[in-house]
MDAnalysis code that builds the backbone (N, CA, C; Angstrom):
import MDAnalysis as mda
import numpy as np

u = mda.Universe.empty(486, n_residues=162, atom_resindex=np.repeat(np.arange(162), 3), trajectory=True)
u.add_TopologyAttr("name", ["N", "CA", "C"] * 162)
u.add_TopologyAttr("resid", np.arange(1, 163))
u.add_TopologyAttr("resname", ["UNK", "UNK", "UNK", "UNK", "UNK", "UNK", "UNK", "UNK", "UNK", "UNK", "UNK", "UNK", "UNK", "UNK", "UNK", "UNK", "UNK", "UNK", "UNK", "UNK", "UNK", "UNK", "UNK", "UNK", "UNK", "UNK", "UNK", "UNK", "UNK", "UNK", "UNK", "UNK", "UNK", "UNK", "UNK", "UNK", "UNK", "UNK", "UNK", "UNK", "UNK", "UNK", "UNK", "UNK", "UNK", "UNK", "UNK", "UNK", "UNK", "UNK", "UNK", "UNK", "UNK", "UNK", "UNK", "UNK", "UNK", "UNK", "UNK", "UNK", "UNK", "UNK", "UNK", "UNK", "UNK", "UNK", "UNK", "UNK", "UNK", "UNK", "UNK", "UNK", "UNK", "UNK", "UNK", "UNK", "UNK", "UNK", "UNK", "UNK", "UNK", "UNK", "UNK", "UNK", "UNK", "UNK", "UNK", "UNK", "UNK", "UNK", "UNK", "UNK", "UNK", "UNK", "UNK", "UNK", "UNK", "UNK", "UNK", "UNK", "UNK", "UNK", "UNK", "UNK", "UNK", "UNK", "UNK", "UNK", "UNK", "UNK", "UNK", "UNK", "UNK", "UNK", "UNK", "UNK", "UNK", "UNK", "UNK", "UNK", "UNK", "UNK", "UNK", "UNK", "UNK", "UNK", "UNK", "UNK", "UNK", "UNK", "UNK", "UNK", "UNK", "UNK", "UNK", "UNK", "UNK", "UNK", "UNK", "UNK", "UNK", "UNK", "UNK", "UNK", "UNK", "UNK", "UNK", "UNK", "UNK", "UNK", "UNK", "UNK", "UNK", "UNK", "UNK", "UNK", "UNK", "UNK", "UNK", "UNK", "UNK", "UNK"])
u.atoms.positions = np.array([
    [-40.445, -25.332, 24.503],
    [-41.645, -25.885, 23.935],
    [-41.327, -27.261, 23.386],
    [-42.169, -28.172, 23.607],
    [-41.921, -29.552, 23.185],
    [-42.800, -29.901, 21.996],
    [-42.260, -30.737, 21.138],
    [-43.005, -31.263, 19.993],
    [-43.534, -32.631, 20.342],
    [-44.289, -33.174, 19.410],
    [-44.768, -34.543, 19.608],
    [-43.575, -35.474, 19.623],
    [-43.570, -36.418, 20.448],
    [-42.481, -37.370, 20.546],
    [-41.374, -36.902, 21.471],
    [-41.515, -35.754, 22.136],
    [-40.546, -35.306, 23.112],
    [-39.330, -34.590, 22.537],
    [-39.300, -34.228, 21.232],
    [-38.158, -33.518, 20.659],
    [-38.391, -32.019, 20.743],
    [-37.346, -31.273, 21.064],
    [-37.484, -29.822, 21.163],
    [-37.202, -29.174, 19.815],
    [-37.666, -27.921, 19.641],
    [-37.432, -27.176, 18.419],
    [-35.957, -26.813, 18.276],
    [-35.303, -26.641, 19.366],
    [-33.907, -26.228, 19.372],
    [-33.045, -27.437, 19.706],
    [-32.423, -27.994, 18.683],
    [-31.639, -29.204, 18.917],
    [-30.149, -28.899, 18.822],
    [-29.389, -29.833, 19.294],
    [-27.932, -29.698, 19.254],
    [-27.422, -29.654, 17.817],
    [-28.030, -30.396, 16.931],
    [-27.590, -30.407, 15.534],
    [-27.843, -29.047, 14.875],
    [-28.914, -28.374, 15.223],
    [-29.178, -27.034, 14.693],
    [-28.126, -26.059, 15.192],
    [-27.785, -26.145, 16.441],
    [-26.767, -25.276, 17.027],
    [-25.412, -25.496, 16.351],
    [-25.016, -26.755, 16.190],
    [-23.730, -27.053, 15.557],
    [-23.711, -26.627, 14.092],
    [-24.798, -26.813, 13.375],
    [-24.861, -26.405, 11.965],
    [-24.701, -24.888, 11.851],
    [-25.338, -24.138, 12.728],
    [-25.211, -22.682, 12.718],
    [-23.777, -22.256, 13.014],
    [-23.179, -22.893, 13.990],
    [-21.805, -22.568, 14.352],
    [-20.852, -22.842, 13.199],
    [-20.960, -24.033, 12.611],
    [-20.057, -24.376, 11.503],
    [-20.315, -23.517, 10.270],
    [-21.541, -23.145, 10.035],
    [-21.859, -22.244, 8.920],
    [-21.196, -20.882, 9.112],
    [-21.303, -20.339, 10.309],
    [-20.678, -19.048, 10.606],
    [-19.158, -19.155, 10.538],
    [-18.603, -20.256, 11.024],
    [-17.157, -20.455, 10.970],
    [-16.667, -20.538, 9.519],
    [-17.405, -21.223, 8.665],
    [-17.020, -21.336, 7.255],
    [-17.046, -19.970, 6.569],
    [-18.029, -19.156, 6.873],
    [-18.103, -17.807, 6.295],
    [-16.920, -16.972, 6.774],
    [-16.593, -17.055, 8.048],
    [-15.460, -16.295, 8.591],
    [-14.149, -16.753, 7.969],
    [-13.969, -18.043, 7.777],
    [-12.745, -18.570, 7.167],
    [-12.644, -18.113, 5.711],
    [-13.756, -18.175, 4.984],
    [-13.746, -17.726, 3.580],
    [-13.407, -16.243, 3.495],
    [-13.983, -15.438, 4.377],
    [-13.697, -14.002, 4.383],
    [-12.216, -13.749, 4.665],
    [-11.665, -14.414, 5.665],
    [-10.256, -14.231, 6.020],
    [-9.345, -14.670, 4.875],
    [-9.680, -15.777, 4.239],
    [-8.870, -16.279, 3.124],
    [-8.861, -15.291, 1.962],
    [-10.025, -14.793, 1.562],
    [-10.083, -13.862, 0.441],
    [-9.471, -12.514, 0.801],
    [-9.587, -12.097, 2.045],
    [-8.941, -10.878, 2.494],
    [-7.416, -11.034, 2.421],
    [-6.918, -12.191, 2.825],
    [-5.487, -12.483, 2.740],
    [-5.044, -12.519, 1.278],
    [-5.788, -13.177, 0.421],
    [-5.433, -13.274, -0.995],
    [-5.423, -11.903, -1.647],
    [-6.377, -11.038, -1.286],
    [-6.430, -9.703, -1.862],
    [-5.195, -8.912, -1.477],
    [-4.786, -8.986, -0.219],
    [-3.614, -8.229, 0.225],
    [-2.330, -8.838, -0.299],
    [-2.361, -10.097, -0.666],
    [-1.182, -10.788, -1.142],
    [-0.647, -10.206, -2.452],
    [-1.484, -9.599, -3.243],
    [-1.098, -9.150, -4.566],
    [-0.558, -7.726, -4.608],
    [-0.377, -7.066, -3.513],
    [0.093, -5.688, -3.517],
    [1.616, -5.650, -3.467],
    [2.176, -5.935, -4.624],
    [3.620, -5.964, -4.782],
    [4.038, -4.972, -5.857],
    [5.273, -4.538, -5.775],
    [5.913, -3.789, -6.847],
    [7.126, -4.600, -7.277],
    [7.154, -4.972, -8.528],
    [8.331, -5.635, -9.077],
    [9.046, -4.609, -9.950],
    [10.165, -4.113, -9.475],
    [10.881, -3.060, -10.175],
    [11.540, -3.545, -11.467],
    [11.531, -4.865, -11.710],
    [12.000, -5.374, -13.003],
    [10.887, -5.294, -14.046],
    [9.636, -5.375, -13.599],
    [8.505, -5.316, -14.526],
    [8.007, -3.885, -14.733],
    [8.069, -3.081, -13.706],
    [7.615, -1.692, -13.800],
    [8.846, -0.792, -13.790],
    [8.954, 0.057, -14.781],
    [10.109, 0.950, -14.880],
    [9.786, 2.324, -14.313],
    [10.510, 2.684, -13.284],
    [10.462, 4.027, -12.728],
    [11.808, 4.668, -13.043],
    [11.800, 5.975, -13.268],
    [13.017, 6.669, -13.695],
    [13.428, 7.735, -12.698],
    [14.760, 7.820, -12.444],
    [15.376, 8.929, -11.725],
    [16.007, 9.773, -12.819],
    [15.437, 10.920, -13.083],
    [15.859, 11.721, -14.244],
    [15.780, 10.837, -15.476],
    [16.904, 10.414, -16.073],
    [16.841, 9.583, -17.273],
    [17.271, 8.136, -17.021],
    [17.690, 7.809, -15.805],
    [18.131, 6.453, -15.476],
    [16.994, 5.628, -14.892],
    [16.992, 4.346, -15.184],
    [16.000, 3.444, -14.590],
    [16.362, 3.229, -13.124],
    [15.366, 3.352, -12.252],
    [15.565, 3.193, -10.814],
    [15.757, 1.719, -10.478],
    [16.801, 1.438, -9.715],
    [17.049, 0.102, -9.187],
    [17.107, 0.217, -7.670],
    [16.176, -0.424, -6.964],
    [16.156, -0.294, -5.497],
    [17.362, -0.960, -4.847],
    [17.841, -0.338, -3.783],
    [18.994, -0.867, -3.050],
    [18.667, -1.142, -1.582],
    [17.763, -0.358, -1.010],
    [17.418, -0.502, 0.415],
    [16.399, -1.628, 0.616],
    [16.281, -2.081, 1.855],
    [15.314, -3.125, 2.190],
    [13.918, -2.577, 2.432],
    [13.832, -1.268, 2.694],
    [12.545, -0.668, 3.038],
    [12.516, 0.765, 2.517],
    [11.349, 1.177, 2.018],
    [11.164, 2.544, 1.531],
    [9.815, 3.079, 1.970],
    [9.744, 4.394, 2.109],
    [8.462, 5.081, 2.238],
    [8.121, 5.577, 0.842],
    [6.969, 5.161, 0.332],
    [6.522, 5.609, -0.981],
    [5.572, 6.774, -0.767],
    [5.876, 7.889, -1.424],
    [5.010, 9.065, -1.354],
    [4.535, 9.361, -2.766],
    [3.242, 9.254, -2.986],
    [2.653, 9.625, -4.264],
    [2.135, 11.048, -4.083],
    [2.644, 11.979, -4.891],
    [2.337, 13.386, -4.669],
    [2.152, 14.106, -5.996],
    [1.748, 15.360, -5.919],
    [1.593, 16.215, -7.088],
    [2.600, 17.359, -7.016],
    [3.442, 17.450, -8.040],
    [4.422, 18.541, -8.073],
    [3.764, 19.883, -8.379],
    [2.508, 19.877, -8.762],
    [1.789, 21.123, -9.039],
    [1.403, 21.848, -7.753],
    [1.439, 21.137, -6.626],
    [1.184, 21.786, -5.344],
    [2.465, 22.502, -4.924],
    [2.349, 23.766, -4.670],
    [3.508, 24.619, -4.414],
    [4.368, 24.111, -3.250],
    [5.662, 23.981, -3.508],
    [6.624, 23.646, -2.469],
    [6.750, 22.171, -2.137],
    [5.987, 21.305, -2.789],
    [6.021, 19.890, -2.405],
    [7.365, 19.236, -2.687],
    [7.962, 19.547, -3.828],
    [9.238, 18.915, -4.166],
    [10.337, 19.355, -3.195],
    [10.343, 20.628, -2.821],
    [11.335, 21.115, -1.855],
    [11.119, 20.487, -0.489],
    [9.855, 20.386, -0.090],
    [9.541, 19.778, 1.202],
    [9.987, 18.324, 1.239],
    [9.721, 17.563, 0.172],
    [10.158, 16.170, 0.112],
    [11.682, 16.060, 0.089],
    [12.328, 16.961, -0.629],
    [13.788, 16.932, -0.723],
    [14.444, 17.197, 0.627],
    [13.807, 17.977, 1.461],
    [14.383, 18.353, 2.758],
    [13.856, 17.545, 3.929],
    [13.012, 16.557, 3.672],
    [12.474, 15.718, 4.745],
    [13.475, 14.614, 5.058],
    [13.837, 14.515, 6.318],
    [14.804, 13.502, 6.746],
    [14.110, 12.558, 7.721],
    [13.843, 11.328, 7.249],
    [13.192, 10.314, 8.075],
    [14.154, 9.150, 8.278],
    [13.752, 8.207, 9.088],
    [14.613, 7.051, 9.333],
    [14.577, 6.032, 8.194],
    [13.688, 6.216, 7.218],
    [13.572, 5.347, 6.046],
    [13.664, 6.229, 4.806],
    [14.352, 5.746, 3.784],
    [14.512, 6.505, 2.540],
    [13.150, 6.686, 1.856],
    [12.947, 7.836, 1.236],
    [11.678, 8.180, 0.582],
    [11.794, 7.964, -0.928],
    [10.789, 7.269, -1.495],
    [10.612, 7.213, -2.944],
    [9.436, 8.131, -3.260],
    [9.712, 9.249, -3.887],
    [8.683, 10.244, -4.197],
    [8.259, 10.074, -5.652],
    [7.014, 9.642, -5.861],
    [6.496, 9.413, -7.211],
    [5.538, 10.547, -7.544],
    [5.901, 11.301, -8.564],
    [5.138, 12.482, -8.945],
    [4.047, 12.132, -9.955],
    [2.862, 12.599, -9.678],
    [1.731, 12.403, -10.594],
    [1.999, 13.046, -11.950],
    [2.701, 14.168, -11.960],
    [2.958, 14.918, -13.197],
    [4.333, 14.638, -13.802],
    [5.091, 13.709, -13.233],
    [6.375, 13.267, -13.791],
    [7.409, 14.361, -13.989],
    [7.475, 15.287, -13.053],
    [8.513, 16.331, -13.112],
    [9.841, 15.729, -12.630],
    [10.916, 16.027, -13.337],
    [12.236, 15.528, -12.954],
    [12.859, 16.446, -11.910],
    [13.603, 15.856, -11.002],
    [14.297, 16.617, -9.963],
    [15.498, 15.812, -9.492],
    [16.527, 16.515, -9.062],
    [17.713, 15.864, -8.510],
    [17.344, 15.173, -7.197],
    [17.893, 13.983, -6.998],
    [17.698, 13.266, -5.746],
    [18.493, 13.920, -4.628],
    [18.068, 13.662, -3.408],
    [18.824, 14.100, -2.246],
    [19.294, 12.853, -1.502],
    [19.978, 13.037, -0.417],
    [20.474, 11.883, 0.345],
    [19.339, 11.091, 0.996],
    [18.183, 11.721, 1.175],
    [17.065, 11.041, 1.851],
    [15.871, 10.773, 0.950],
    [15.847, 11.366, -0.245],
    [14.681, 11.253, -1.124],
    [15.117, 10.954, -2.557],
    [14.465, 9.961, -3.154],
    [14.663, 9.646, -4.564],
    [13.389, 10.044, -5.300],
    [13.509, 10.933, -6.275],
    [12.363, 11.398, -7.060],
    [12.209, 10.514, -8.287],
    [11.025, 9.919, -8.419],
    [10.776, 8.981, -9.508],
    [9.713, 9.489, -10.459],
    [9.868, 9.074, -11.710],
    [8.875, 9.336, -12.746],
    [8.548, 8.005, -13.405],
    [7.430, 7.952, -14.118],
    [7.055, 6.717, -14.800],
    [6.226, 7.051, -16.029],
    [6.189, 6.100, -16.954],
    [5.339, 6.252, -18.115],
    [3.880, 6.138, -17.724],
    [3.000, 6.500, -18.625],
    [1.562, 6.483, -18.338],
    [1.083, 5.092, -17.956],
    [1.508, 4.087, -18.672],
    [1.076, 2.714, -18.382],
    [1.489, 2.284, -16.981],
    [2.742, 2.539, -16.620],
    [3.229, 2.179, -15.285],
    [2.518, 2.988, -14.209],
    [2.311, 4.272, -14.463],
    [1.601, 5.113, -13.485],
    [0.192, 4.595, -13.232],
    [-0.515, 4.255, -14.291],
    [-1.881, 3.742, -14.128],
    [-1.902, 2.407, -13.395],
    [-0.980, 1.524, -13.720],
    [-0.898, 0.235, -13.016],
    [-0.598, 0.449, -11.531],
    [0.313, 1.371, -11.238],
    [0.674, 1.676, -9.851],
    [-0.535, 2.201, -9.082],
    [-1.243, 3.170, -9.673],
    [-2.418, 3.764, -9.024],
    [-3.499, 2.715, -8.788],
    [-3.730, 1.857, -9.761],
    [-4.757, 0.821, -9.616],
    [-4.356, -0.253, -8.619],
    [-3.116, -0.681, -8.677],
    [-2.669, -1.748, -7.782],
    [-2.802, -1.351, -6.323],
    [-2.447, -0.094, -6.010],
    [-2.455, 0.346, -4.623],
    [-3.679, 1.186, -4.265],
    [-4.637, 1.274, -5.190],
    [-5.884, 2.005, -4.941],
    [-5.622, 3.413, -4.410],
    [-4.811, 4.152, -5.128],
    [-4.494, 5.519, -4.737],
    [-5.441, 6.455, -5.461],
    [-6.212, 7.201, -4.684],
    [-7.208, 8.097, -5.253],
    [-6.949, 9.557, -4.915],
    [-6.049, 9.796, -3.949],
    [-5.802, 11.170, -3.521],
    [-4.294, 11.406, -3.382],
    [-3.939, 12.659, -3.456],
    [-2.541, 13.044, -3.354],
    [-2.412, 14.144, -2.299],
    [-1.420, 14.095, -1.450],
    [-0.384, 13.079, -1.300],
    [-0.845, 11.871, -0.494],
    [-0.351, 10.709, -0.868],
    [-0.610, 9.459, -0.163],
    [0.718, 8.798, 0.144],
    [0.780, 8.086, 1.246],
    [2.030, 7.432, 1.643],
    [1.775, 5.995, 2.091],
    [2.789, 5.162, 1.916],
    [2.802, 3.808, 2.468],
    [4.238, 3.295, 2.448],
    [4.464, 2.201, 3.129],
    [5.797, 1.620, 3.227],
    [5.835, 0.350, 2.388],
    [6.953, 0.147, 1.680],
    [7.186, -1.116, 0.992],
    [8.434, -1.749, 1.587],
    [8.446, -3.078, 1.596],
    [9.546, -3.830, 2.192],
    [10.016, -4.873, 1.186],
    [11.312, -5.057, 1.102],
    [11.886, -6.003, 0.149],
    [11.438, -7.419, 0.468],
    [10.943, -8.103, -0.562],
    [10.535, -9.493, -0.424],
    [11.652, -10.389, -0.950],
    [12.074, -10.132, -2.183],
    [13.239, -10.806, -2.761],
    [13.674, -10.050, -4.008],
    [14.964, -9.972, -4.220],
    [15.568, -9.270, -5.354],
    [14.926, -7.909, -5.584],
    [14.191, -7.737, -6.685],
    [13.583, -6.434, -6.980],
    [12.087, -6.429, -6.692],
    [11.609, -7.409, -5.931],
    [10.197, -7.518, -5.579],
    [9.978, -6.949, -4.178],
    [9.099, -5.957, -4.085],
    [8.788, -5.307, -2.810],
    [7.308, -5.447, -2.514],
    [6.984, -5.668, -1.242],
    [5.601, -5.834, -0.811],
    [5.181, -4.663, 0.056],
    [3.927, -4.265, -0.101],
    [3.366, -3.217, 0.737],
    [3.422, -3.666, 2.185],
    [3.900, -2.789, 3.066],
    [4.106, -3.158, 4.463],
    [3.322, -2.272, 5.428],
    [2.432, -1.443, 4.906],
    [1.604, -0.594, 5.772],
    [0.336, -0.208, 5.011],
    [-0.581, 0.364, 5.739],
    [-1.788, 0.889, 5.098],
    [-1.415, 2.129, 4.290],
    [-2.219, 2.422, 3.288],
    [-2.020, 3.644, 2.520],
    [-2.752, 4.755, 3.248],
    [-2.033, 5.815, 3.514],
    [-2.607, 6.949, 4.241],
    [-2.648, 8.168, 3.349],
    [-3.735, 8.897, 3.414],
    [-3.871, 10.171, 2.716],
    [-3.422, 11.255, 3.669],
    [-2.563, 12.134, 3.193],
    [-2.115, 13.265, 4.000],
    [-2.878, 14.516, 3.580],
    [-3.186, 15.374, 4.529],
    [-3.772, 16.665, 4.166],
    [-2.715, 17.534, 3.497],
    [-1.484, 17.413, 3.975],
    [-0.357, 18.103, 3.350],
    [0.918, 17.351, 3.722],
    [1.979, 17.611, 3.023],
    [3.218, 16.875, 3.249],
    [3.924, 17.258, 4.535],
    [3.497, 18.325, 5.187],
    [4.099, 18.680, 6.473],
    [3.762, 17.639, 7.535],
    [2.701, 16.849, 7.299],
    [2.310, 15.781, 8.221],
    [3.134, 14.513, 8.035],
    [4.000, 14.491, 7.025],
    [4.694, 13.253, 6.650],
    [5.413, 12.605, 7.804],
    [6.236, 13.333, 8.536],
    [7.004, 12.727, 9.614],
    [6.102, 12.219, 10.734],
    [4.993, 12.890, 10.996],
    [4.056, 12.429, 12.020],
    [3.380, 11.137, 11.581],
    [2.975, 11.048, 10.304],
    [2.272, 9.874, 9.807],
    [3.194, 8.663, 9.689],
    [4.446, 8.870, 9.342],
    [5.384, 7.748, 9.200],
    [5.550, 7.061, 10.542],
    [5.579, 7.805, 11.625],
    [5.720, 7.210, 12.948],
    [4.527, 6.332, 13.312],
    [3.346, 6.606, 12.725],
    [2.158, 5.805, 13.048],
    [1.962, 4.645, 12.082],
    [2.806, 4.538, 11.054],
    [2.677, 3.418, 10.107],
    [3.205, 2.197, 10.717],
])
C-alpha cells in the first residue's frame, strides 16, 4: 500500500529499528543470565564446613556436591559406599557427623552457612546434586546444573549425565 508522496508503510528504517531492538533485548538477557550464573561460587575460606570436628579444606580440583537428609533411612551408608570417578562432598541437612570414606567426605555446617549455601544454589529439595570445580585456591565454581534425585540410588546414573 502506498502513501501520499510514494512512501510505503513498511520502510527499511522500521525494519532495522525492530531488528536492533530485538538484538538489544537478547544481548541484555544474555548478559544478565551470565552475571546471575557468575555468582554461584563456594569460597571455603569464607564458609566453614566441618568433617566431624575439623574444618574442611578442599584438596581436589573437582567435587560432586550432594545435599541430602540423614533422616532418610540408609542415605549415609549409600553415600559412604558410592564409588564414582569424582570425590563426593555430602552435606547433610541435619548435620549428623559420620566418618569419611575414601570416596565420600561428610560435611556439616552451622545454621548461617547452611542457609547461605541453600540460598546461593537455590536448593529446595533433597537429595540434590551438582558439580563444583576449582577456580583458584579455596574458591570453587558450580560446574553443572543442580539436579534433584528421587533417591540416592540414581546418583551414579545422574553424575554421568552432568
